[in-house]
N, C-alpha and C positions, 0 to 999 in steps of 0.2 A: 541263945540270947540274941545273936545277930539277926536271926530270922524275925524276931519280934520288931526289930527296927526296920529291916528291909521290906517286909510285906506292906506296911503302910506307905513307904516310899514308892513301891511299885504301883500301889493303888493311886497315889497322887500323880505319878508319871503317866498312867493310863488315861487320866482325865484330859490330858493334852490331846487335842483333836488332830493336829497336824504333826506327825512325826516322820521326818524324812531321813534317809541315809541309814547308817548302821545303828540299829536299835540299841545294842549294848553300849556303844560309845556315847550315844545320846543319853542313855540312862545314867552312865557314869558322870557325864557333865552335869546332868540334872541334879544328881545327889550332891555333887561338889558345890554347885551354886545354892541348892536348897539349904545345905548345912553351913554355908558361909554367910547366910543372911544376917547373922548377928555380928555386932562389932566386938563382942566379948570373945576372947580367945580361949576360954576355959574348956571349950569343946574341941579344940584343935587336935588334941591327941586322940580323942574318940573318933573324930572324922577321919583321921589318917588310918586308924585301925579298921574302920568300916570300909573305906575305899580299898584297902589291901584285901580285905575279905571278899569284896565284890569281884575284884580282879582274879583272885584265886579260885573263885567259884563261878566263873564266867558261863559255863554251859548250863548249870542249874538255874542261874538267874535269867539267862536268855530264854530258857524254856518257860519260866514263870511269866516273862514279859510277853511271850507269844500267846499264851493261854488267854482265853476270854474271861 
């Protein structure tokens, strides 16, 4: 289930042309800001679970970020 959410986020993140610094940390910040875009807090718990999943699977997600 989480992969269905993360893959489109990775796709949107890769659209950003200038990515500097630590790729994984930048992606983590991107996801946080992307999901915080709404004023409604009904997704707060989902966002927290998603961020925990991303941190727990850092190596797998970093590999996806590096792939073209």
